[in-house]
Backbone as a ProteinNet text record, in pm:
[ID]
protein_1_A
[PRIMARY]
MPVLSKFAEHLLDACAWPLADVFWPFNAAGESSALALACASRYRAISIEAERLAFRSTVVASTSPEFVAVFDVLCKAAPLRL
[TERTIARY]
84.5	0	89.4	56.7	136	143	246.2	270	151.2	94.9	-17.2	-140	-158.7	-270.2	-248.1	-124.7	-93.5	-113.4	-76.4	-98.2	-246.9	-326.4	-471.2	-527.2	-481.5	-524.8	-487.8	-368.1	-323.9	-415.9	-449.3	-538.1	-676.4	-727.8	-861	-863.6	-761	-759.9	-695	-566.8	-492.7	-533.1	-556.4	-592.5	-743.3	-819.8	-967.2	-1025.7	-963.3	-1018.4	-1143	-1243.8	-1361.1	-1320.4	-1386.3	-1354.4	-1360	-1458.9	-1470.3	-1347.7	-1293.6	-1175.7	-1050.8	-1049.3	-936.3	-957.4	-1081.6	-1111.2	-1071.8	-1113.2	-1095.7	-949.5	-857.3	-716.5	-658.7	-695.4	-646.7	-701.3	-827.5	-888.4	-823.7	-801.3	-740.6	-598.8	-529.9	-393.8	-391.5	-508.5	-514.3	-475.3	-491.3	-450.8	-568.8	-687.5	-804.2	-797.8	-722.7	-711.5	-639.6	-543.9	-475.5	-573.7	-659.4	-761.3	-863	-898.1	-992.1	-936.5	-806.7	-743.8	-754.7	-730	-739.2	-882.4	-977.9	-1118.9	-1164.1	-1120.4	-1157.2	-1096.8	-975.3	-911.7	-989.9	-1030.4	-1109.6	-1243.9	-1307.8	-1436.2	-1423.9	-1318.6	-1299.6	-1271.1	-1217	-1185.7	-1309.9	-1419.3	-1544.4	-1615.7	-1642.8	-1702.6	-1855.6	-1915.1	-2060.2	-2120.2	-2212.9	-2270.1	-2334.1	-2405	-2469.7	-2365.2	-2252.1	-2145.4	-2080.6	-2071.2	-2019.5	-2110.8	-2239.5	-2335.4	-2327.5	-2310.9	-2298.5	-2171.4	-2061.3	-1937.2	-1952.7	-2016.1	-2036.6	-2122.5	-2223.6	-2306.5	-2222.8	-2128	-2037.7	-1951.8	-1904.7	-1824.7	-1908.2	-2031.1	-2119.1	-2145.3	-2170.6	-2203.1	-2081.8	-1962.4	-1842.6	-1753.7	-1784.2	-1695.1	-1774.3	-1718	-1783.4	-1833.3	-1923.6	-1971	-1857.1	-1758.7	-1645.5	-1565	-1545.9	-1473	-1549.7	-1680.5	-1763.3	-1754.2	-1750.9	-1740.4	-1608.7	-1499	-1369.3	-1370.9	-1423.5	-1434.7	-1512.5	-1626.2	-1708.3	-1633.3	-1563	-1485.9	-1377.1	-1306.5	-1201.5	-1258.9	-1373.9	-1435.3	-1481.3	-1532.3	-1578.1	-1461	-1352.7	-1238.3	-1152.2	-1161.4	-1074.2	-1078.3	-1195.5	-1194.4	-1124.3	-1106.2	-1042.1	-891	-837.7	-692.7	-642.1	-518.1	-455.3	-358.1
-117.8	0	124.6	221.4	344	418.5	499.2	572.1	661.6	732.4	821	742.7	623.5	540.4	497.4	463.7	427.8	547.2	665.2	786.8	811	790.4	806.2	707.3	582.3	483.2	526.9	582.2	629.4	740.6	834.2	943.3	891.1	794.7	740.8	650.2	567.9	468.2	520.6	544	582	720.1	812.9	948.9	968.9	874.4	878.3	1005.5	1051	1165.3	1121.2	1204.4	1172.7	1168.6	1084.9	1069.6	1203.1	1284.9	1414.3	1501.7	1497.1	1577.7	1526.8	1400.7	1344.9	1366	1353.5	1363	1497.4	1606.3	1737.1	1773	1751.7	1780.9	1687.5	1559.5	1466.6	1506.9	1543.6	1583.6	1712.1	1809.1	1936	1914.6	1814.1	1784.6	1694.1	1652.9	1564.3	1421.3	1382.3	1248.9	1167.7	1193.9	1121.5	972.1	934.4	791.2	716.4	779.9	716.9	693.4	790	774.5	668.1	662.7	560.7	420.1	403.1	273.2	236.7	333.9	309.7	276.8	347.9	322.5	186	150	19.3	-92.6	-71.7	-171.1	-186.7	-74.8	-77	-146.4	-115.6	-175.9	-327.7	-374.5	-518.6	-589.4	-517.5	-576.4	-594.9	-532.1	-543.2	-671	-757.3	-887.4	-887.8	-794.8	-791.5	-698.1	-749.9	-674.3	-542.9	-543.4	-420.8	-313.4	-355.2	-259.7	-209	-296	-251.3	-145.1	-169.6	-72.2	59.8	52.2	173.1	249.4	177.1	243	307.9	237.9	297	422.9	421	540	656.6	627.1	731.1	785.7	697	739.6	831.4	793.9	874.3	1011.7	1014.3	1139.5	1230.4	1172.2	1249.3	1289	1240.2	1263.8	1315.5	1300.9	1348	1229.4	1255.4	1146.5	1080.1	1158.1	1101.6	1006.5	1045	960.2	830.6	840.5	721.5	626.3	680.5	595.4	517.1	583.3	515.1	411.9	450.8	360.7	235	252.5	137	44.6	100.7	18.6	-58.4	7.1	-61.6	-172.4	-149.1	-251.1	-371.7	-347.5	-456.8	-529.3	-458.7	-519.3	-600.8	-573.3	-639.1	-791.2	-855.3	-1002.2	-1059.5	-977.8	-1024.2	-1022.7	-947	-940.8	-1062.9	-1097.2	-1207.4	-1153.7
0	0	0	-84.6	-92.6	41.6	56.1	180.6	216.7	119.9	152.2	197	145.5	191.2	336	368	506.8	598.4	551.5	630.5	651.5	547	559.5	661.4	656.2	754.8	896	911.7	1042.6	1094	1007.1	1048.3	1086.9	1009.4	1036.5	1158.8	1175	1282.4	1410.2	1406.1	1526.8	1579.1	1487.5	1529	1541.1	1489.1	1493.9	1431.5	1323.6	1251.9	1176.5	1169.5	1086.3	938.5	863.2	721.2	647.6	675.8	606.6	631.7	754	786.6	716.8	680.7	606.3	456.7	411.7	268.4	208.7	270.7	206.9	183.7	278.6	247.5	140.1	145.9	43.3	-92.6	-98.9	-224.8	-277.6	-189.2	-230.5	-285	-231.3	-276.8	-399.4	-447.4	-563.6	-530.5	-405.6	-360.5	-306.1	-356.4	-304.9	-336.5	-439.5	-470.2	-358.4	-292.9	-179.3	-65.2	-41.7	61.9	21.7	-105.2	-152.9	-130.4	-151.5	-124.3	24	110.1	253.7	294.4	238.2	270.8	219	100	44.3	128.4	175.7	261.9	392	447.7	571.4	545.9	433.5	398.1	388.5	320.7	304.3	436	533.2	663.7	751.2	713	789.4	746.6	842.2	807.3	813.7	884.4	899.7	794.4	716.4	604.4	649.1	760	808.6	841.4	895.6	925.5	797.7	697	567.2	506.8	512.3	458.9	535.1	666.6	747.6	710.7	689.1	649.5	512.3	418.6	285.6	295.5	381.6	402.7	454.4	541.6	590.9	477.8	391.4	276.2	186.5	160.4	74.6	137.2	267.6	335.7	354.8	358.3	394.4	278	158.3	44.5	-74.6	-193	-316.1	-398.3	-492.4	-580.2	-657.8	-700	-772.9	-684	-559	-464.7	-441.4	-423.8	-400.2	-518.6	-639.3	-758.1	-756.8	-723.7	-716.3	-603.7	-488.9	-373.4	-411.7	-478.2	-517.9	-613.2	-709.3	-803	-729.2	-638.6	-561.9	-475.2	-416.2	-331.5	-412.9	-531.7	-616.7	-683.8	-711.2	-778.3	-682.3	-553.8	-454.8	-460	-472.7	-477.7	-600.6	-703.3	-825.4	-815.2	-718.1	-699.4	-625.9	-652.3	-580	-478.2
[MASK]
++++++++++++++++++++++++++++++++++++++++++++++++++++++++++++++++++++++++++++++++++

């Protein structure tokens, strides 16, 4: 995972920053794809479907439609990767 994705995970997990507070600086810097990778990784780590849906709802509410589209593609493509 790229360094910026790891940094995004650190902000979301260890620092407990809200997704919206992480999204806007990453988006302004043109690095929203790094955050999308971190979010997709977090989504895949959730084993309960209801919690996955709740996390996706947070992604939708806290980011942009373009980010959600990338997030959805990464989440759907993940099972195809080895």
